[in-house]
KOLGU-4560 file (N, C-alpha, C; in nm, 3 decimals, padded with zeros to 5 digits):
<recs>
<n_xx: 00.082 n_yy: -00.119 n_zz: 00.000 ca_xx: 00.000 ca_yy: 00.000 ca_zz: 00.000 c_xx: 00.087 c_yy: 00.126 c_zz: 00.000 mol: A seq: 1 type: MET>
<n_xx: 00.201 n_yy: 00.119 n_zz: 00.061 ca_xx: 00.289 ca_yy: 00.235 ca_zz: 00.065 c_xx: 00.327 c_yy: 00.284 c_zz: -00.072 mol: A seq: 2 type: GLY>
<n_xx: 00.340 n_yy: 00.194 n_zz: -00.167 ca_xx: 00.378 ca_yy: 00.235 ca_zz: -00.303 c_xx: 00.267 c_yy: 00.310 c_zz: -00.374 mol: A seq: 3 type: SER>
<n_xx: 00.147 n_yy: 00.310 n_zz: -00.318 ca_xx: 00.035 ca_yy: 00.380 ca_zz: -00.380 c_xx: 00.023 c_yy: 00.524 c_zz: -00.332 mol: A seq: 4 type: LEU>
<n_xx: 00.099 n_yy: 00.560 n_zz: -00.229 ca_xx: 00.093 ca_yy: 00.697 ca_zz: -00.179 c_xx: 00.131 c_yy: 00.794 c_zz: -00.290 mol: A seq: 5 type: ARG>
<n_xx: 00.055 n_yy: 00.896 n_zz: -00.303 ca_xx: 00.083 ca_yy: 00.995 ca_zz: -00.406 c_xx: 00.021 c_yy: 00.965 c_zz: -00.540 mol: A seq: 6 type: GLY>
<n_xx: -00.034 n_yy: 00.845 n_zz: -00.556 ca_xx: -00.098 ca_yy: 00.814 ca_zz: -00.685 c_xx: -00.238 c_yy: 00.874 c_zz: -00.687 mol: A seq: 7 type: SER>
<n_xx: -00.285 n_yy: 00.908 n_zz: -00.804 ca_xx: -00.419 ca_yy: 00.963 ca_zz: -00.819 c_xx: -00.521 c_yy: 00.853 c_zz: -00.793 mol: A seq: 8 type: LYS>
<n_xx: -00.636 n_yy: 00.892 n_zz: -00.736 ca_xx: -00.738 ca_yy: 00.794 ca_zz: -00.703 c_xx: -00.800 c_yy: 00.727 c_zz: -00.824 mol: A seq: 9 type: LYS>
<n_xx: -00.786 n_yy: 00.788 n_zz: -00.941 ca_xx: -00.844 ca_yy: 00.726 ca_zz: -01.061 c_xx: -00.739 c_yy: 00.649 c_zz: -01.141 mol: A seq: 10 type: ASP>
<n_xx: -00.620 n_yy: 00.629 n_zz: -01.084 ca_xx: -00.516 ca_yy: 00.554 ca_zz: -01.152 c_xx: -00.544 c_yy: 00.405 c_zz: -01.139 mol: A seq: 11 type: THR>
<n_xx: -00.549 n_yy: 00.332 n_zz: -01.249 ca_xx: -00.571 ca_yy: 00.188 ca_zz: -01.241 c_xx: -00.455 c_yy: 00.119 c_zz: -01.169 mol: A seq: 12 type: PRO>
<n_xx: -00.485 n_yy: 00.011 n_zz: -01.101 ca_xx: -00.385 ca_yy: -00.065 ca_zz: -01.026 c_xx: -00.392 c_yy: -00.210 c_zz: -01.071 mol: A seq: 13 type: ILE>
<n_xx: -00.276 n_yy: -00.272 n_zz: -01.087 ca_xx: -00.268 ca_yy: -00.415 ca_zz: -01.117 c_xx: -00.193 c_yy: -00.481 c_zz: -01.003 mol: A seq: 14 type: VAL>
<n_xx: -00.259 n_yy: -00.576 n_zz: -00.939 ca_xx: -00.196 ca_yy: -00.655 ca_zz: -00.832 c_xx: -00.153 c_yy: -00.786 c_zz: -00.895 mol: A seq: 15 type: ILE>
<n_xx: -00.025 n_yy: -00.820 n_zz: -00.880 ca_xx: 00.030 ca_yy: -00.938 ca_zz: -00.946 c_xx: 00.086 c_yy: -01.037 c_zz: -00.843 mol: A seq: 16 type: ARG>
<n_xx: 00.000 n_yy: -01.116 n_zz: -00.782 ca_xx: 00.049 ca_yy: -01.215 ca_zz: -00.686 c_xx: 00.105 c_yy: -01.338 c_zz: -00.757 mol: A seq: 17 type: PRO>
<n_xx: 00.192 n_yy: -01.409 n_zz: -00.687 ca_xx: 00.242 ca_yy: -01.535 ca_zz: -00.744 c_xx: 00.174 c_yy: -01.655 c_zz: -00.681 mol: A seq: 18 type: ASP>
<n_xx: 00.069 n_yy: -01.630 n_zz: -00.605 ca_xx: -00.008 ca_yy: -01.738 ca_zz: -00.543 c_xx: -00.153 c_yy: -01.728 c_zz: -00.587 mol: A seq: 19 type: SER>
<n_xx: -00.195 n_yy: -01.824 n_zz: -00.668 ca_xx: -00.335 ca_yy: -01.825 ca_zz: -00.711 c_xx: -00.427 c_yy: -01.851 c_zz: -00.592 mol: A seq: 20 type: GLN>
<n_xx: -00.381 n_yy: -01.930 n_zz: -00.496 ca_xx: -00.462 ca_yy: -01.960 ca_zz: -00.378 c_xx: -00.486 c_yy: -01.834 c_zz: -00.295 mol: A seq: 21 type: LEU>
<n_xx: -00.379 n_yy: -01.761 n_zz: -00.265 ca_xx: -00.394 ca_yy: -01.638 ca_zz: -00.186 c_xx: -00.482 c_yy: -01.537 c_zz: -00.259 mol: A seq: 22 type: ALA>
<n_xx: -00.464 n_yy: -01.525 n_zz: -00.390 ca_xx: -00.546 ca_yy: -01.435 ca_zz: -00.469 c_xx: -00.693 c_yy: -01.475 c_zz: -00.459 mol: A seq: 23 type: MET>
<n_xx: -00.722 n_yy: -01.604 n_zz: -00.473 ca_xx: -00.859 ca_yy: -01.653 ca_zz: -00.463 c_xx: -00.920 c_yy: -01.629 c_zz: -00.326 mol: A seq: 24 type: GLY>
<n_xx: -00.840 n_yy: -01.648 n_zz: -00.221 ca_xx: -00.889 ca_yy: -01.621 ca_zz: -00.085 c_xx: -00.929 c_yy: -01.475 c_zz: -00.069 mol: A seq: 25 type: TRP>
<n_xx: -00.843 n_yy: -01.385 n_zz: -00.113 ca_xx: -00.865 ca_yy: -01.243 ca_zz: -00.089 c_xx: -00.982 c_yy: -01.189 c_zz: -00.171 mol: A seq: 26 type: ILE>
<n_xx: -00.995 n_yy: -01.230 n_zz: -00.296 ca_xx: -01.105 ca_yy: -01.177 ca_zz: -00.377 c_xx: -01.234 c_yy: -01.256 c_zz: -00.358 mol: A seq: 27 type: ILE>
<n_xx: -01.225 n_yy: -01.367 n_zz: -00.282 ca_xx: -01.345 ca_yy: -01.441 ca_zz: -00.246 c_xx: -01.383 c_yy: -01.554 c_zz: -00.340 mol: A seq: 28 type: GLY>
<n_xx: -01.298 n_yy: -01.588 n_zz: -00.434 ca_xx: -01.328 ca_yy: -01.698 ca_zz: -00.526 c_xx: -01.307 c_yy: -01.835 c_zz: -00.462 mol: A seq: 29 type: ASP>
<n_xx: -01.221 n_yy: -01.839 n_zz: -00.359 ca_xx: -01.190 ca_yy: -01.964 ca_zz: -00.292 c_xx: -01.213 c_yy: -01.946 c_zz: -00.142 mol: A seq: 30 type: ILE>
<n_xx: -01.283 n_yy: -02.040 n_zz: -00.080 ca_xx: -01.307 ca_yy: -02.034 ca_zz: 00.064 c_xx: -01.183 c_yy: -02.083 c_zz: 00.137 mol: A seq: 31 type: LYS>
<n_xx: -01.138 n_yy: -02.004 n_zz: 00.232 ca_xx: -01.019 ca_yy: -02.039 ca_zz: 00.308 c_xx: -01.055 c_yy: -02.131 c_zz: 00.423 mol: A seq: 32 type: ALA>
<n_xx: -00.991 n_yy: -02.246 n_zz: 00.427 ca_xx: -01.010 ca_yy: -02.340 ca_zz: 00.537 c_xx: -00.895 c_yy: -02.334 c_zz: 00.636 mol: A seq: 33 type: ASN>
<n_xx: -00.785 n_yy: -02.274 n_zz: 00.594 ca_xx: -00.668 ca_yy: -02.258 ca_zz: 00.681 c_xx: -00.621 c_yy: -02.113 c_zz: 00.671 mol: A seq: 34 type: THR>
<n_xx: -00.524 n_yy: -02.078 n_zz: 00.753 ca_xx: -00.464 ca_yy: -01.944 ca_zz: 00.749 c_xx: -00.569 c_yy: -01.832 c_zz: 00.762 mol: A seq: 35 type: ASN>
<n_xx: -00.665 n_yy: -01.851 n_zz: 00.848 ca_xx: -00.776 ca_yy: -01.756 ca_zz: 00.862 c_xx: -00.728 c_yy: -01.614 c_zz: 00.893 mol: A seq: 36 type: GLN>
<n_xx: -00.630 n_yy: -01.600 n_zz: 00.982 ca_xx: -00.582 ca_yy: -01.465 ca_zz: 01.016 c_xx: -00.514 c_yy: -01.398 c_zz: 00.898 mol: A seq: 37 type: ASN>
<n_xx: -00.436 n_yy: -01.473 n_zz: 00.823 ca_xx: -00.371 ca_yy: -01.419 ca_zz: 00.704 c_xx: -00.474 c_yy: -01.374 c_zz: 00.601 mol: A seq: 38 type: LEU>
<n_xx: -00.574 n_yy: -01.456 n_zz: 00.579 ca_xx: -00.680 ca_yy: -01.422 ca_zz: 00.482 c_xx: -00.757 c_yy: -01.299 c_zz: 00.529 mol: A seq: 39 type: VAL>
<n_xx: -00.788 n_yy: -01.293 n_zz: 00.656 ca_xx: -00.861 ca_yy: -01.177 ca_zz: 00.711 c_xx: -00.781 c_yy: -01.049 c_zz: 00.690 mol: A seq: 40 type: LYS>
<n_xx: -00.652 n_yy: -01.053 n_zz: 00.719 ca_xx: -00.567 ca_yy: -00.936 ca_zz: 00.701 c_xx: -00.560 c_yy: -00.897 c_zz: 00.553 mol: A seq: 41 type: THR>
<n_xx: -00.543 n_yy: -00.995 n_zz: 00.465 ca_xx: -00.539 ca_yy: -00.967 ca_zz: 00.322 c_xx: -00.667 c_yy: -00.902 c_zz: 00.272 mol: A seq: 42 type: GLY>
<n_xx: -00.780 n_yy: -00.954 n_zz: 00.319 ca_xx: -00.910 ca_yy: -00.897 ca_zz: 00.278 c_xx: -00.926 c_yy: -00.754 c_zz: 00.330 mol: A seq: 43 type: LYS>
<n_xx: -00.880 n_yy: -00.728 n_zz: 00.452 ca_xx: -00.890 ca_yy: -00.592 ca_zz: 00.508 c_xx: -00.806 c_yy: -00.494 c_zz: 00.427 mol: A seq: 44 type: GLU>
<n_xx: -00.686 n_yy: -00.535 n_zz: 00.390 ca_xx: -00.599 ca_yy: -00.448 ca_zz: 00.309 c_xx: -00.662 c_yy: -00.424 c_zz: 00.173 mol: A seq: 45 type: ILE>
<n_xx: -00.717 n_yy: -00.529 n_zz: 00.112 ca_xx: -00.780 ca_yy: -00.516 ca_zz: -00.019 c_xx: -00.902 c_yy: -00.423 c_zz: -00.012 mol: A seq: 46 type: TYR>
<n_xx: -00.985 n_yy: -00.438 n_zz: 00.091 ca_xx: -01.102 ca_yy: -00.350 ca_zz: 00.106 c_xx: -01.059 c_yy: -00.205 c_zz: 00.123 mol: A seq: 47 type: LYS>
<n_xx: -00.951 n_yy: -00.183 n_zz: 00.198 ca_xx: -00.900 ca_yy: -00.047 ca_zz: 00.216 c_xx: -00.853 c_yy: 00.010 c_zz: 00.082 mol: A seq: 48 type: LYS>
<n_xx: -00.785 n_yy: -00.071 n_zz: 00.006 ca_xx: -00.739 ca_yy: -00.029 ca_zz: -00.126 c_xx: -00.856 c_yy: 00.008 c_zz: -00.215 mol: A seq: 49 type: LEU>
<n_xx: -00.957 n_yy: -00.077 n_zz: -00.220 ca_xx: -01.076 ca_yy: -00.053 ca_zz: -00.303 c_xx: -01.148 c_yy: 00.074 c_zz: -00.258 mol: A seq: 50 type: ILE>
<n_xx: -01.159 n_yy: 00.095 n_zz: -00.129 ca_xx: -01.231 ca_yy: 00.212 ca_zz: -00.079 c_xx: -01.161 c_yy: 00.342 c_zz: -00.115 mol: A seq: 51 type: SER>
<n_xx: -01.032 n_yy: 00.336 n_zz: -00.143 ca_xx: -00.956 ca_yy: 00.456 ca_zz: -00.178 c_xx: -00.959 c_yy: 00.486 c_zz: -00.327 mol: A seq: 52 type: GLN>
<n_xx: -01.014 n_yy: 00.398 n_zz: -00.405 ca_xx: -01.021 ca_yy: 00.417 ca_zz: -00.550 c_xx: -01.153 c_yy: 00.481 c_zz: -00.589 mol: A seq: 53 type: ARG>
<n_xx: -01.157 n_yy: 00.549 n_zz: -00.702 ca_xx: -01.282 ca_yy: 00.597 ca_zz: -00.757 c_xx: -01.331 c_yy: 00.494 c_zz: -00.858 mol: A seq: 54 type: THR>
<n_xx: -01.447 n_yy: 00.517 n_zz: -00.916 ca_xx: -01.500 ca_yy: 00.421 ca_zz: -01.012 c_xx: -01.409 c_yy: 00.408 c_zz: -01.134 mol: A seq: 55 type: CYS>
<n_xx: -01.333 n_yy: 00.512 n_zz: -01.168 ca_xx: -01.240 ca_yy: 00.503 ca_zz: -01.281 c_xx: -01.111 c_yy: 00.433 c_zz: -01.243 mol: A seq: 56 type: LYS>
<n_xx: -01.079 n_yy: 00.432 n_zz: -01.115 ca_xx: -00.955 ca_yy: 00.370 ca_zz: -01.070 c_xx: -00.973 c_yy: 00.222 c_zz: -01.046 mol: A seq: 57 type: GLY>
<n_xx: -00.972 n_yy: 00.146 n_zz: -01.150 ca_xx: -00.998 ca_yy: 00.003 ca_zz: -01.142 c_xx: -00.880 c_yy: -00.071 c_zz: -01.081 mol: A seq: 58 type: LYS>
<n_xx: -00.911 n_yy: -00.185 n_zz: -01.020 ca_xx: -00.809 ca_yy: -00.271 ca_zz: -00.962 c_xx: -00.820 c_yy: -00.407 c_zz: -01.029 mol: A seq: 59 type: VAL>
<n_xx: -00.712 n_yy: -00.451 n_zz: -01.093 ca_xx: -00.708 ca_yy: -00.580 ca_zz: -01.160 c_xx: -00.615 c_yy: -00.673 c_zz: -01.086 mol: A seq: 60 type: TRP>
<n_xx: -00.645 n_yy: -00.802 n_zz: -01.091 ca_xx: -00.558 ca_yy: -00.906 ca_zz: -01.038 c_xx: -00.506 c_yy: -00.986 c_zz: -01.157 mol: A seq: 61 type: TRP>
<n_xx: -00.375 n_yy: -01.004 n_zz: -01.160 ca_xx: -00.315 ca_yy: -01.084 ca_zz: -01.267 c_xx: -00.208 c_yy: -01.172 c_zz: -01.205 mol: A seq: 62 type: LYS>
<n_xx: -00.230 n_yy: -01.302 n_zz: -01.207 ca_xx: -00.136 ca_yy: -01.397 ca_zz: -01.150 c_xx: -00.009 c_yy: -01.403 c_zz: -01.233 mol: A seq: 63 type: TRP>
<n_xx: 00.105 n_yy: -01.408 n_zz: -01.163 ca_xx: 00.233 ca_yy: -01.431 ca_zz: -01.231 c_xx: 00.297 c_yy: -01.556 c_zz: -01.172 mol: A seq: 64 type: VAL>
<n_xx: 00.363 n_yy: -01.631 n_zz: -01.255 ca_xx: 00.429 ca_yy: -01.752 ca_zz: -01.209 c_xx: 00.549 c_yy: -01.713 c_zz: -01.122 mol: A seq: 65 type: LYS>
<n_xx: 00.555 n_yy: -01.768 n_zz: -01.002 ca_xx: 00.667 ca_yy: -01.741 ca_zz: -00.912 c_xx: 00.794 c_yy: -01.807 c_zz: -00.961 mol: A seq: 66 type: GLY>
<n_xx: 00.906 n_yy: -01.751 n_zz: -00.920 ca_xx: 01.038 ca_yy: -01.805 ca_zz: -00.953 c_xx: 01.056 c_yy: -01.823 c_zz: -01.104 mol: A seq: 67 type: HIS>
<n_xx: 01.011 n_yy: -01.723 n_zz: -01.179 ca_xx: 01.018 ca_yy: -01.733 ca_zz: -01.325 c_xx: 01.088 c_yy: -01.612 c_zz: -01.387 mol: A seq: 68 type: SER>
<n_xx: 01.176 n_yy: -01.549 n_zz: -01.310 ca_xx: 01.250 ca_yy: -01.431 ca_zz: -01.357 c_xx: 01.158 c_yy: -01.315 c_zz: -01.395 mol: A seq: 69 type: ASP>
<n_xx: 01.049 n_yy: -01.299 n_zz: -01.322 ca_xx: 00.961 ca_yy: -01.183 ca_zz: -01.339 c_xx: 01.019 c_yy: -01.073 c_zz: -01.249 mol: A seq: 70 type: HIS>
<n_xx: 01.060 n_yy: -00.961 n_zz: -01.309 ca_xx: 01.132 ca_yy: -00.856 ca_zz: -01.238 c_xx: 01.065 c_yy: -00.815 c_zz: -01.108 mol: A seq: 71 type: LEU>
<n_xx: 00.940 n_yy: -00.775 n_zz: -01.114 ca_xx: 00.871 ca_yy: -00.725 ca_zz: -00.994 c_xx: 00.849 c_yy: -00.836 c_zz: -00.891 mol: A seq: 72 type: ARG>
<n_xx: 00.822 n_yy: -00.957 n_zz: -00.938 ca_xx: 00.803 ca_yy: -01.068 ca_zz: -00.845 c_xx: 00.934 c_yy: -01.101 c_zz: -00.774 mol: A seq: 73 type: ASN>
<n_xx: 01.043 n_yy: -01.098 n_zz: -00.846 ca_xx: 01.174 ca_yy: -01.123 ca_zz: -00.784 c_xx: 01.206 c_yy: -01.015 c_zz: -00.681 mol: A seq: 74 type: ASP>
<n_xx: 01.171 n_yy: -00.890 n_zz: -00.710 ca_xx: 01.192 ca_yy: -00.782 ca_zz: -00.614 c_xx: 01.109 c_yy: -00.804 c_zz: -00.489 mol: A seq: 75 type: GLN>
<n_xx: 00.983 n_yy: -00.844 n_zz: -00.507 ca_xx: 00.896 ca_yy: -00.871 ca_zz: -00.393 c_xx: 00.949 c_yy: -00.986 c_zz: -00.309 mol: A seq: 76 type: ALA>
<n_xx: 01.001 n_yy: -01.089 n_zz: -00.374 ca_xx: 01.060 ca_yy: -01.201 ca_zz: -00.301 c_xx: 01.180 c_yy: -01.157 c_zz: -00.217 mol: A seq: 77 type: ASP>
<n_xx: 01.265 n_yy: -01.070 n_zz: -00.275 ca_xx: 01.381 ca_yy: -01.022 ca_zz: -00.201 c_xx: 01.337 c_yy: -00.939 c_zz: -00.080 mol: A seq: 78 type: ARG>
<n_xx: 01.237 n_yy: -00.854 n_zz: -00.098 ca_xx: 01.187 ca_yy: -00.773 ca_zz: 00.013 c_xx: 01.126 c_yy: -00.861 c_zz: 00.122 mol: A seq: 79 type: LEU>
<n_xx: 01.055 n_yy: -00.964 n_zz: 00.082 ca_xx: 00.996 ca_yy: -01.056 ca_zz: 00.180 c_xx: 01.105 c_yy: -01.128 c_zz: 00.258 mol: A seq: 80 type: ALA>
<n_xx: 01.212 n_yy: -01.167 n_zz: 00.191 ca_xx: 01.324 ca_yy: -01.233 ca_zz: 00.259 c_xx: 01.391 c_yy: -01.141 c_zz: 00.361 mol: A seq: 81 type: ASP>
<n_xx: 01.393 n_yy: -01.011 n_zz: 00.330 ca_xx: 01.454 ca_yy: -00.914 ca_zz: 00.421 c_xx: 01.368 c_yy: -00.890 c_zz: 00.545 mol: A seq: 82 type: GLU>
<n_xx: 01.239 n_yy: -00.921 n_zz: 00.533 ca_xx: 01.147 ca_yy: -00.904 ca_zz: 00.647 c_xx: 01.090 c_yy: -00.768 c_zz: 00.646 mol: A seq: 83 type: GLY>
</recs>
C-alpha cells in the first residue's frame, strides 16, 4: 500500500500475486479453510485499497508464475526475505 501513496485515485492498479490460492482467498473466489488470520488481514488491506479508488480507478488481479524471472516478483521475493 505504501507504493500507492501519491498516486491519483483514478489511476488503475494491477496486483500481481504469485499465489493463485492467496489471490482466490482475498477476492473471495476460494473459501479459506486454513490461514484464517492471514486471509482476514489480506481482505482488510484489499477492502481499504478498493475504498480509496474511484470508479475510474480500477483494480485488476493478474497472477504471475513465481520463480520465473519476473522482475517485480523477484523484487517482492527479495523484500519478503529481508522481512
